[in-house]
FILOVO-637375 format. One record per residue (C-alpha): residue number from 1; residue in one letter; y, z, x. Coordinates in Angstrom, 2 decimals, decimal comma, always signed. Layout:
BEGIN
@num NUM | residu a | north Y | up Z | east X
...
! end
This chain:
BEGIN
@num 1 | residu m | north +0,15 | up +0,02 | east +0,18
@num 2 | residu k | north +2,25 | up +0,88 | east +2,94
@num 3 | residu r | north +1,56 | up -2,49 | east +4,64
@num 4 | residu c | north +2,44 | up -4,26 | east +1,33
@num 5 | residu l | north +5,63 | up -2,56 | east +0,94
@num 6 | residu l | north +6,68 | up -3,20 | east +4,53
@num 7 | residu i | north +5,73 | up -7,05 | east +4,23
@num 8 | residu l | north +7,78 | up -7,22 | east +0,96
@num 9 | residu l | north +10,69 | up -5,42 | east +2,71
@num 10 | residu a | north +10,55 | up -8,03 | east +5,44
@num 11 | residu l | north +10,33 | up -10,84 | east +3,04
@num 12 | residu t | north +13,20 | up -9,86 | east +1,00
@num 13 | residu s | north +15,24 | up -9,49 | east +4,25
@num 14 | residu f | north +17,33 | up -6,32 | east +3,47
@num 15 | residu t | north +18,22 | up -5,56 | east +6,93
@num 16 | residu v | north +21,23 | up -3,44 | east +8,04
@num 17 | residu s | north +23,14 | up -5,06 | east +10,87
@num 18 | residu a | north +24,45 | up -3,13 | east +13,82
@num 19 | residu q | north +27,94 | up -4,49 | east +12,43
@num 20 | residu t | north +27,48 | up -2,82 | east +9,17
@num 21 | residu i | north +26,51 | up +0,45 | east +10,69
@num 22 | residu d | north +29,72 | up +0,43 | east +12,93
@num 23 | residu q | north +31,87 | up -0,32 | east +9,85
@num 24 | residu v | north +30,39 | up +2,72 | east +8,12
@num 25 | residu k | north +30,96 | up +4,97 | east +11,13
@num 26 | residu k | north +34,60 | up +3,72 | east +11,32
@num 27 | residu f | north +35,16 | up +4,26 | east +7,57
@num 28 | residu k | north +33,96 | up +7,87 | east +7,82
@num 29 | residu v | north +35,86 | up +8,58 | east +10,93
@num 30 | residu s | north +39,33 | up +6,94 | east +9,61
@num 31 | residu n | north +38,86 | up +8,75 | east +6,06
@num 32 | residu p | north +38,00 | up +12,35 | east +6,45
@num 33 | residu s | north +39,36 | up +12,96 | east +3,08
@num 34 | residu n | north +36,37 | up +11,46 | east +1,82
@num 35 | residu t | north +34,27 | up +14,57 | east +2,00
@num 36 | residu v | north +33,82 | up +16,03 | east -1,53
@num 37 | residu s | north +34,43 | up +19,70 | east -1,88
@num 38 | residu n | north +34,86 | up +22,12 | east -4,78
@num 39 | residu t | north +32,72 | up +19,61 | east -6,92
@num 40 | residu p | north +29,48 | up +20,42 | east -8,95
@num 41 | residu s | north +26,26 | up +19,42 | east -7,17
@num 42 | residu n | north +25,29 | up +17,01 | east -9,76
@num 43 | residu a | north +28,70 | up +15,09 | east -10,04
@num 44 | residu p | north +28,36 | up +11,69 | east -8,06
@num 45 | residu s | north +30,72 | up +11,32 | east -5,28
@num 46 | residu v | north +32,78 | up +8,21 | east -5,39
@num 47 | residu a | north +34,43 | up +6,49 | east -2,40
@num 48 | residu p | north +38,11 | up +5,82 | east -2,94
@num 49 | residu q | north +39,10 | up +2,60 | east -4,46
@num 50 | residu s | north +41,71 | up +1,79 | east -1,92
@num 51 | residu s | north +39,29 | up +0,96 | east +0,94
@num 52 | residu p | north +35,70 | up +0,51 | east -0,34
@num 53 | residu l | north +32,86 | up -0,17 | east +2,12
@num 54 | residu p | north +32,12 | up -3,79 | east +2,81
@num 55 | residu l | north +28,89 | up -4,96 | east +1,57
@num 56 | residu a | north +26,26 | up -6,15 | east +4,24
@num 57 | residu p | north +26,21 | up -9,80 | east +4,39
@num 58 | residu n | north +22,68 | up -10,05 | east +2,79
@num 59 | residu l | north +23,87 | up -7,94 | east -0,12
@num 60 | residu q | north +27,07 | up -10,12 | east -0,94
@num 61 | residu p | north +26,97 | up -12,39 | east -3,87
@num 62 | residu p | north +25,81 | up -15,72 | east -2,77
@num 63 | residu s | north +29,21 | up -17,38 | east -2,90
@num 64 | residu a | north +30,26 | up -14,87 | east -0,39
@num 65 | residu q | north +27,12 | up -15,31 | east +1,89
@num 66 | residu s | north +27,67 | up -17,01 | east +5,20
@num 67 | residu t | north +25,30 | up -19,86 | east +6,22
@num 68 | residu e | north +23,69 | up -17,50 | east +8,89
@num 69 | residu q | north +21,28 | up -15,06 | east +7,39
@num 70 | residu p | north +19,98 | up -12,33 | east +9,71
@num 71 | residu f | north +16,48 | up -13,27 | east +8,73
@num 72 | residu n | north +15,61 | up -16,47 | east +6,97
@num 73 | residu f | north +12,01 | up -16,61 | east +6,04
@num 74 | residu l | north +11,38 | up -20,23 | east +5,59
@num 75 | residu l | north +12,81 | up -21,32 | east +8,77
@num 76 | residu n | north +10,33 | up -19,13 | east +10,94
@num 77 | residu p | north +8,14 | up -21,49 | east +12,71
@num 78 | residu k | north +5,06 | up -19,55 | east +11,89
@num 79 | residu v | north +5,65 | up -19,97 | east +8,25
@num 80 | residu q | north +6,45 | up -23,71 | east +8,80
@num 81 | residu k | north +2,86 | up -24,08 | east +10,34
@num 82 | residu i | north +1,42 | up -22,27 | east +7,33
@num 83 | residu a | north +2,98 | up -24,46 | east +4,96
@num 84 | residu k | north +1,99 | up -27,48 | east +6,82
@num 85 | residu f | north -1,52 | up -26,34 | east +6,91
@num 86 | residu l | north -1,71 | up -25,49 | east +3,22
@num 87 | residu s | north -0,11 | up -28,85 | east +2,40
@num 88 | residu n | north -2,90 | up -30,95 | east +4,09
@num 89 | residu k | north -4,73 | up -33,03 | east +1,65
@num 90 | residu k | north -8,27 | up -32,07 | east +2,98
@num 91 | residu i | north -7,40 | up -28,35 | east +2,89
@num 92 | residu v | north -5,93 | up -28,62 | east -0,77
@num 93 | residu s | north -9,11 | up -30,42 | east -1,92
@num 94 | residu a | north -11,31 | up -28,11 | east -0,29
@num 95 | residu l | north -9,73 | up -25,09 | east -1,72
@num 96 | residu n | north -9,79 | up -26,63 | east -5,27
@num 97 | residu t | north -13,50 | up -27,18 | east -4,79
@num 98 | residu f | north -14,29 | up -23,50 | east -3,50
@num 99 | residu s | north -12,29 | up -22,15 | east -6,69
@num 100 | residu e | north -14,32 | up -24,09 | east -9,31
@num 101 | residu r | north -15,96 | up -21,54 | east -11,57
@num 102 | residu e | north -19,49 | up -23,08 | east -11,05
@num 103 | residu n | north -19,30 | up -23,13 | east -7,39
@num 104 | residu i | north -18,35 | up -19,58 | east -7,18
@num 105 | residu r | north -21,20 | up -18,76 | east -9,35
@num 106 | residu k | north -23,59 | up -20,63 | east -7,25
@num 107 | residu m | north -22,30 | up -19,15 | east -3,91
@num 108 | residu l | north -22,35 | up -15,67 | east -5,42
@num 109 | residu k | north -26,23 | up -16,00 | east -6,43
@num 110 | residu a | north -27,00 | up -17,60 | east -3,10
@num 111 | residu q | north -25,39 | up -14,99 | east -1,30
@num 112 | residu l | north -27,11 | up -12,30 | east -2,97
@num 113 | residu a | north -30,62 | up -13,74 | east -2,71
@num 114 | residu l | north -29,64 | up -14,43 | east +1,00
@num 115 | residu m | north -29,05 | up -10,91 | east +1,47
@num 116 | residu l | north -32,23 | up -9,69 | east -0,32
@num 117 | residu v | north -34,29 | up -11,96 | east +1,88
@num 118 | residu m | north -32,59 | up -10,57 | east +4,98
@num 119 | residu f | north -33,39 | up -7,03 | east +3,85
@num 120 | residu i | north -36,90 | up -7,92 | east +3,18
@num 121 | residu l | north -37,17 | up -9,71 | east +6,87
@num 122 | residu r | north -35,38 | up -6,86 | east +8,46
@num 123 | residu a | north -37,72 | up -4,36 | east +6,80
@num 124 | residu w | north -40,85 | up -6,43 | east +7,91
@num 125 | residu i | north -39,69 | up -7,10 | east +11,48
@num 126 | residu s | north -38,13 | up -3,70 | east +12,55
@num 127 | residu p | north -41,41 | up -1,79 | east +12,30
@num 128 | residu k | north -43,17 | up -4,18 | east +14,63
@num 129 | residu t | north -40,67 | up -3,67 | east +17,54
@num 130 | residu k | north -42,18 | up -1,30 | east +20,11
@num 131 | residu t | north -39,18 | up -0,32 | east +22,38
@num 132 | residu f | north -35,55 | up +0,45 | east +21,57
@num 133 | residu m | north -34,34 | up -2,66 | east +23,26
@num 134 | residu a | north -36,85 | up -5,03 | east +21,21
@num 135 | residu g | north -35,18 | up -3,36 | east +18,14
@num 136 | residu l | north -31,82 | up -3,98 | east +19,32
@num 137 | residu l | north -32,72 | up -7,74 | east +20,12
@num 138 | residu a | north -34,45 | up -8,16 | east +16,65
@num 139 | residu n | north -31,42 | up -6,68 | east +14,72
@num 140 | residu l | north -29,23 | up -9,09 | east +16,81
@num 141 | residu w | north -31,05 | up -11,89 | east +16,08
@num 142 | residu l | north -31,22 | up -11,25 | east +12,43
@num 143 | residu t | north -27,68 | up -10,64 | east +12,14
@num 144 | residu a | north -26,92 | up -14,03 | east +13,92
@num 145 | residu l | north -29,33 | up -15,59 | east +11,52
@num 146 | residu y | north -27,67 | up -14,07 | east +8,53
@num 147 | residu l | north -24,21 | up -14,97 | east +9,55
@num 148 | residu f | north -25,02 | up -18,66 | east +10,48
@num 149 | residu v | north -26,87 | up -19,04 | east +7,13
@num 150 | residu s | north -24,37 | up -17,28 | east +5,13
@num 151 | residu l | north -20,95 | up -18,72 | east +6,81
@num 152 | residu l | north -22,33 | up -22,46 | east +7,48
@num 153 | residu l | north -25,50 | up -23,38 | east +5,74
@num 154 | residu l | north -25,19 | up -21,99 | east +2,39
@num 155 | residu p | north -21,60 | up -23,05 | east +1,73
@num 156 | residu n | north -22,25 | up -26,55 | east +3,25
@num 157 | residu f | north -25,02 | up -26,81 | east +0,76
@num 158 | residu i | north -23,31 | up -25,40 | east -2,12
@num 159 | residu y | north -19,70 | up -27,27 | east -1,50
@num 160 | residu g | north -20,66 | up -30,11 | east +0,33
@num 161 | residu p | north -19,69 | up -31,87 | east +3,39
@num 162 | residu g | north -15,90 | up -30,75 | east +2,56
@num 163 | residu y | north -16,63 | up -27,25 | east +3,71
@num 164 | residu l | north -17,31 | up -28,36 | east +7,31
@num 165 | residu d | north -14,03 | up -30,35 | east +7,13
@num 166 | residu f | north -12,29 | up -27,33 | east +5,83
@num 167 | residu v | north -13,84 | up -25,19 | east +8,74
@num 168 | residu k | north -12,94 | up -27,59 | east +11,43
@num 169 | residu e | north -9,21 | up -27,79 | east +10,09
@num 170 | residu a | north -9,13 | up -24,05 | east +9,77
@num 171 | residu y | north -10,33 | up -23,64 | east +13,42
@num 172 | residu a | north -7,59 | up -26,36 | east +14,62
@num 173 | residu f | north -4,92 | up -24,46 | east +12,73
@num 174 | residu s | north -5,83 | up -21,00 | east +14,20
@num 175 | residu k | north -5,89 | up -22,40 | east +17,83
@num 176 | residu e | north -2,34 | up -24,14 | east +17,07
@num 177 | residu f | north -1,23 | up -20,97 | east +15,12
@num 178 | residu t | north -1,96 | up -18,56 | east +17,99
@num 179 | residu g | north -1,47 | up -20,84 | east +20,88
! end
């Protein structure tokens, strides 16, 4: 939840610039009469109308905002790379294929069946190992087999050859995005 709130805060670009902080400090120093005394604790304190605090550039009305934003989300090169990746026709068609209700049901049934088969295979192979290292190697081999079948063979069988194209494009994107 905290991570989502931080991402949302970054996306909406509510940042306080150092200039705004300096203006607030100058305002407090130049107007010592702003300190409220002899007022009830529930009464709101109001700054005098003669010199209101200037708004931060990103909180001003759109007409008053300058063209330079402290953080413009869409001009970020990483965001542009993600948008380019998601606008690729192969990726869009693959995602449409993955999201079809019939394919989701088939994939769920196949994954559950594979999991059951792997539990049975692991229960059959594990007692036959005589040493600790043999057990580790057997479990490593079974885990590698499960990952290979569940991440490559089943989706390729259910979704068709578009799945491998998607994997290739996603791999190329990940290399470009991080490198």
